C-alpha positions in Angstrom: 61.1 109.6 117.5 61.9 112.1 120.0 65.4 113.7 120.1 66.2 111.9 123.3 65.2 108.6 121.8 67.3 109.5 118.6 70.3 110.2 120.8 70.1 107.1 122.9 69.4 104.9 119.7 72.3 106.4 117.7 74.7 106.4 120.6 74.7 102.7 120.5 75.2 102.7 116.8 78.5 104.7 116.3 81.5 103.9 114.2 85.0 105.1 115.3 85.4 108.6 113.5 88.6 109.7 112.1 90.4 106.4 111.8 91.2 106.4 108.1 93.2 109.0 106.0 93.1 108.8 102.2 96.3 106.5 102.2 94.5 103.8 104.3 91.2 104.3 102.2 93.3 103.7 99.1 94.8 100.7 100.7 91.3 99.4 101.6 90.2 99.8 97.9 93.3 97.9 96.6 92.8 95.1 99.3 89.1 94.7 98.2 90.4 93.8 94.8 94.0 92.5 94.9 93.0 88.7 94.9 91.5 89.2 91.5 95.0 89.7 90.0 96.1 86.3 91.2 93.5 84.1 89.5 90.2 84.0 87.9 90.6 86.9 85.4 92.8 84.7 83.2 90.0 82.4 82.3 88.7 85.3 80.2 91.6 84.6 77.9 90.2 81.2 77.5 86.8 82.7 76.6 88.1 85.5 74.2 91.8 85.1 73.5 94.2 87.6 74.6 92.9 90.3 72.1 89.4 89.7 73.0 90.0 89.8 76.7 92.1 93.1 76.2 89.0 94.6 74.7 86.8 93.2 77.6 89.4 94.5 80.3 89.5 97.9 78.5 85.7 98.3 78.6 85.5 97.2 82.2 88.2 99.6 83.1 86.3 102.4 81.6 83.2 101.3 83.4 84.9 101.3 86.8 86.8 104.3 86.3 83.6 106.2 85.4 81.9 104.6 88.5 84.7 105.6 90.8 84.7 109.2 89.6 81.0 109.3 90.2 81.3 107.6 93.7 84.0 110.1 94.6 81.7 112.9 94.2 78.7 111.3 96.0 80.9 109.9 99.0 82.4 113.5 99.5 78.9 115.0 99.6 77.1 112.3 101.5 79.6 110.8 104.0 77.6 107.9 105.4 78.6 104.3 106.0 75.9 102.9 103.6 78.0 104.0 100.5 75.8 103.1 97.3 72.7 102.7 99.6 73.1 106.2 101.1 73.5 107.9 97.6 70.6 105.9 96.1 68.4 106.9 99.0 69.1 110.6 98.6 68.5 110.1 94.9 65.7 107.7 94.6 64.0 107.5 98.0 63.7 104.7 100.5 62.8 102.0 98.1 65.6 102.9 95.6 68.0 103.1 98.5 67.1 99.6 99.8 67.3 97.9 96.4 70.7 99.4 95.7 71.9 98.4 99.2 70.4 94.8 98.7 72.3 94.4 95.4 75.7 95.5 97.1 74.8 93.2 100.0 74.4 90.2 97.6 77.8 91.1 96.1 79.6 91.6 99.6 78.0 88.8 101.5 78.6 86.2 98.7 82.1 87.3 97.7 83.8 86.2 100.8 82.1 82.9 100.6 83.7 82.3 97.3 87.1 83.7 98.2 87.3 81.4 101.4 86.7 78.4 98.9 89.7 79.6 96.9 91.7 80.0 100.3 90.8 76.4 101.1 92.2 75.2 97.7 95.5 77.3 98.2 95.8 75.9 101.9 95.4 72.4 100.5 98.1 73.0 98.0 100.4 74.3 100.7 99.5 72.2 103.8 97.3 69.3 102.4 94.3 70.3 104.5 91.0 71.6 103.3 87.3 71.6 104.0 84.6 73.3 106.4 87.0 73.6 109.2 89.5 75.7 107.1 86.6 77.9 106.0 85.3 78.2 109.7 88.8 79.1 111.0 89.4 81.8 108.4 86.0 83.4 109.0 86.5 83.1 112.9 89.9 84.7 112.8 89.3 87.5 110.5 85.9 88.5 111.9 87.7 88.4 115.2 90.3 90.9 114.1 87.5 93.2 112.9 85.7 92.9 116.3 89.0 94.1 117.9 88.4 97.5 116.2 88.7 99.2 112.8 92.1 100.9 113.4 93.6 97.5 114.3 91.8 95.8 111.3 92.8 98.4 108.7 96.6 98.2 109.7 96.5 94.3 109.5 94.8 94.7 106.1 97.5 97.0 104.9 100.3 94.6 105.7 98.5 91.7 104.1 97.9 93.8 101.1 101.5 94.9 100.9 102.6 91.4 100.7 100.2 90.7 97.8 101.3 93.8 96.0 105.0 92.7 96.5 104.2 89.3 94.8 102.7 91.0 91.7 105.7 93.4 91.3 108.2 90.7 91.9 106.6 88.5 89.2 106.5 91.4 86.7 110.1 92.0 87.3 111.0 88.4 86.8 108.9 88.1 83.5 109.6 91.2 81.8 112.8 89.8 80.0 110.8 86.9 78.6 108.1 88.9 77.1 107.5 88.2 73.4 104.4 89.8 71.8 103.9 86.7 69.6 103.0 84.8 72.7 99.9 86.9 73.2 98.4 85.6 70.1 99.0 81.7 70.2 95.4 80.7 70.5 94.3 79.4 67.1 91.0 81.1 65.7 88.0 78.9 65.5 87.5 79.6 61.9 84.0 81.0 62.3 83.1 84.3 60.8 84.7 87.3 62.5 87.4 85.4 64.2 91.2 86.2 63.8 94.5 85.8 65.6 93.4 88.8 67.7 89.9 87.6 68.3 90.1 83.8 67.9 86.6 83.4 69.4 85.0 86.4 67.8 83.0 89.1 69.5 80.9 86.6 71.4 84.0 85.6 73.2 84.5 89.4 74.3 81.0 89.4 75.6 81.5 86.2 77.7 84.9 87.5 78.9 83.4 90.6 80.6 82.7 88.9 84.0 86.3 87.8 84.2 87.7 91.3 83.3 85.6 92.7 86.2 87.5 90.4 88.6 90.5 92.8 88.1 88.4 95.6 89.6 85.5 94.0 91.5 84.7 95.5 94.9 86.7 98.8 94.6 83.3 100.6 94.8 83.3 99.5 98.5 85.7 102.3 99.7 82.8 104.8 100.4 81.4 102.3 103.0 84.3 103.7 105.2 83.1 107.4 104.8 82.0 107.6 108.5 85.5 106.5 109.6 87.4 108.8 107.4 89.3 111.7 108.9 88.2 114.3 106.4 85.5 112.6 104.0 85.2 115.7 101.6 89.0 115.5 100.9 90.0 111.7 101.9 87.2 109.8 100.1 87.9 111.1 96.5 91.6 110.8 96.8 91.4 107.4 98.5 88.9 105.7 95.8 90.5 107.3 92.8 94.0 106.4 94.1 92.9 102.8 94.5 91.6 102.6 91.1 94.8 104.1 89.5 97.0 101.5 91.3 94.5 98.6 90.4 94.8 99.7 86.7 98.5 99.5 86.9 98.6 96.1 88.6 96.0 94.8 86.0 98.0 95.7 83.0 101.1 94.2 84.6 99.5 90.8 84.9 97.4 90.8 81.8 100.2 91.8 79.5 103.3 90.2 81.1 101.9 86.8 82.1 100.5 86.0 78.7 103.5 87.6 76.8 105.9 85.4 78.7 104.2 82.1 79.3 101.7 82.2 76.3 98.1 83.1 76.2 96.9 79.6 75.8 98.8 78.3 79.0 97.7 81.4 81.0 94.0 81.1 79.9 93.7 77.6 81.2 96.0 78.1 84.5 94.4 77.9 88.0 97.5 79.8 89.4 98.6 82.0 86.5 101.5 83.9 88.2 102.9 80.6 89.6 102.7 78.8 86.3 104.1 81.8 84.3 107.1 81.8 86.6 107.6 78.0 86.2 107.4 78.1 82.4 110.1 80.9 82.3 112.4 79.0 84.7 111.8 80.7 88.0 110.8 77.8 90.2 112.1 79.3 93.5 110.1 82.6 93.0 107.3 80.5 91.9 107.1 78.8 95.3 107.3 82.1 97.1 104.5 83.6 95.0 102.3 80.5 95.5 102.5 81.5 99.4 102.1 85.1 98.8 99.2 84.4 96.5 97.3 83.3 99.6 98.0 86.7 101.2 96.2 88.2 98.1 93.2 86.0 98.8 93.2 86.8 102.4 93.5 90.5 101.8 90.4 90.5 99.8 88.5 88.2 102.1 89.5 90.4 105.0 88.7 93.7 103.5 85.1 92.6 102.0 84.2 91.4 105.5 84.8 95.0 106.5 82.7 96.3 103.7 79.5 94.0 104.3 79.7 94.8 108.0 79.5 98.7 107.3 76.7 98.1 104.7 74.7 95.8 107.1 75.3 98.2 109.8 73.9 101.3 107.8 70.9 99.3 106.5 70.1 98.1 110.0 70.6 101.5 111.7 68.3 103.0 109.0 65.6 100.1 109.9 65.7 98.2 106.6 67.2 95.2 108.4 66.7 94.2 112.0 67.9 97.0 114.2 69.9 94.7 116.5 72.4 94.2 113.5 73.6 97.8 114.0 74.7 97.7 117.6 78.3 98.6 118.1 80.6 97.4 120.8 82.8 99.5 123.2 85.4 99.4 120.6 82.9 101.0 118.2 82.8 97.8 116.0 79.5 96.6 114.5 79.6 93.2 116.2 76.4 91.8 114.9 76.9 93.1 111.4 80.3 91.2 111.4 79.1 88.0 112.8 75.6 87.3 111.2 76.7 87.8 107.6 79.8 85.8 108.4 77.8 82.8 109.6 75.6 83.2 106.3 78.7 83.3 104.1 80.2 80.3 105.9 77.0 78.2 105.3 77.1 79.3 101.5 80.8 78.2 101.4 79.9 74.7 102.3 78.5 74.1 98.8 82.1 74.3 97.5 81.0 76.0 94.3 83.4 79.0 94.4 82.9 80.0 90.6 79.3 80.0 90.8 79.0 81.9 94.0 81.5 84.6 92.6 79.3 84.7 89.4 76.3 85.5 91.5 78.4 88.2 93.3 79.3 89.7 89.9 75.6 89.9 89.1 74.8 91.7 92.5 77.7 94.2 91.7 76.4 95.0 88.2 72.8 95.7 89.4 74.4 98.0 92.1 76.6 99.8 89.6 73.6 100.6 87.4 71.7 102.0 90.4 74.5 104.0 91.8 75.3 105.5 88.3 71.7 106.4 88.1 71.8 107.8 91.6 74.6 110.1 90.5 72.6 111.4 87.5 69.4 112.0 89.4 71.4 113.9 92.3 72.9 116.2 89.7 69.4 116.9 88.1 67.4 117.0 91.4 69.7 118.5 93.8 72.1 120.8 91.9 72.5 122.8 95.2 74.0 119.9 97.1 77.3 120.8 98.6 79.9 118.8 96.5 83.5 119.1 97.9 84.5 117.1 94.8 82.9 117.2 91.4 83.1 114.2 88.9 85.0 115.3 85.6 82.4 115.0 82.8 79.4 115.1 85.2 76.4 113.1 84.0 78.1 111.9 80.9 80.7 110.1 83.0 78.1 108.3 85.2 75.9 107.6 82.0 79.0 105.7 80.6 79.1 103.7 83.8 75.4 102.9 83.8 75.4 101.7 80.1 78.4 99.4 80.5 77.2 98.0 83.9 74.1 96.8 82.1 76.4 95.4 79.2 78.5 93.6 81.9 75.4 92.1 83.6 74.3 90.4 80.3 77.9 89.1 80.1 77.3 87.1 83.1 74.3 85.4 81.7 76.3 84.7 78.4 79.0 82.8 80.6 76.8 81.2 83.3 73.0 81.5 83.2 72.6 79.8 86.5 74.5 82.5 88.4 72.4 85.1 86.7 69.1 83.4 87.6 69.9 82.5 91.2 70.9 86.1 92.0 67.8 87.5 90.6 65.8 85.1 92.7 67.8 86.4 95.7 67.2 89.8 94.7 63.4 89.2 94.4 63.2 87.6 97.8 65.0 90.5 99.4 62.6 92.8 97.7 59.6 91.0 98.9 61.0 91.3 102.5 61.2 95.1 102.0 57.8 95.6 100.7 56.1 93.1 103.3 57.9 94.3 106.3 61.0 96.5 106.0 59.6 99.7 104.7 57.4 100.0 107.7 60.5 99.8 110.0 62.5 103.0 108.9 64.0 105.1 111.5 63.9 108.3 109.5 61.3 109.3 106.9 63.9 110.8 104.4 67.5 110.5 103.5 68.2 114.0 104.7 66.7 113.3 108.0 68.6 110.0 108.4 72.0 111.8 107.5 71.1 114.7 109.9 70.5 112.3 112.8 73.8 110.7 112.2 75.8 113.9 111.9 74.0 115.3 114.9 74.6 112.3 117.1 78.4 112.2 116.0 78.7 115.9 117.0 77.0 115.4 120.3 79.2 112.5 121.0 82.4 114.4 120.1 81.4 117.2 122.5 80.7 114.6 125.3 84.1 113.1 124.8 85.8 116.5 124.7 84.0 117.4 127.9 85.2 114.1 129.5 88.9 114.6 128.3 88.8 118.2 130.0 87.5 116.8 133.2 90.1 114.0 133.2 92.8 116.8 132.7 91.4 118.6 135.7 
């Protein structure tokens, strides 16, 4: 391409820079995940007992923390909206970048479809209505808010997330007086070899519980997708993603320890609404009703923010030429309109199956594939590009990302142990996506290398900033 074509092409594909500081980015990370505190994770107690689930959660917390520290370095050094895709393209070339982006896209396109099914169940509990019209309404409203502009969307998201966090904190305060450690171990061992009160289903239960433990942190890795909209990526991205992870560790400990400790592991392991049921068991019916309403806010927060995440990923993949280029066109408000709408339609169609658990299991498989590839990207970037400017450096370096890589592969096998269908369907999706790339997508790339792509983006941003500054001076004159 000539420079004039590059300028024209990229001018139509710009996000609104300088919208998010580190606090908004941390809020984005929390909102991606917060619905996982309200339900889903607790079925892992049914698979492994409280002790087994505690081990699974500890392993996944280590995996996510190691991954987050690796992503903090890469997002500060490579501030592009593609997140994991951008890092992998720098480390592993065009094919590695696409396959990583594809894995993240599977996670982020499917997760809202699963969450909207859970939202429908919550709406039915509160209002008595459910079904495709409910799913369509939520997609339309929240895609519409994103189309209004990123600043407006992130502020709405922070308010919704704040309500969800309040629900968790209020529940914790109400339950702390009822905590009894004996309640954590009230699931009887199966009696097979290797079982105990701490591990009533043995080590196999720990393995099968790994996907449920992931629900407490799933999608926090999406914070780097906002890199191009950060005020100061080198400073804000590490602070934002690490801050989000620390806060999510805190809320995870609250729900995992206090709910089972107050209401009993057996009851919580079988509950569809664990916060609500724990409050009812301990004699807090009024608060339970309020938390039931605010639980919907938690689901909406994750639904809303993951829509933001998929749109930025589709935008980046399309702008680079991997996906049809029309998907990266932005509106006057600098919102990636088609990257919001098209995956939204896809997610709505998937939601019509009604199989929320299966869809979320598939999203987890996509996530674990992407974690392995992103961790490998960190290792390769450290080896191949030691001179890359790194405003933030991962503590422990390659050792940290190696831990994330190993645990992500273990977590992937855990999905197979729990639900082979989810594993197999996701692999089929991944293969179909790979065939598209090798048959068509690889010949449509805008830039030959990752460095060239990033340079084009940054140059276009710089020239647009200069144009806007010139217009402002003329307006003042």
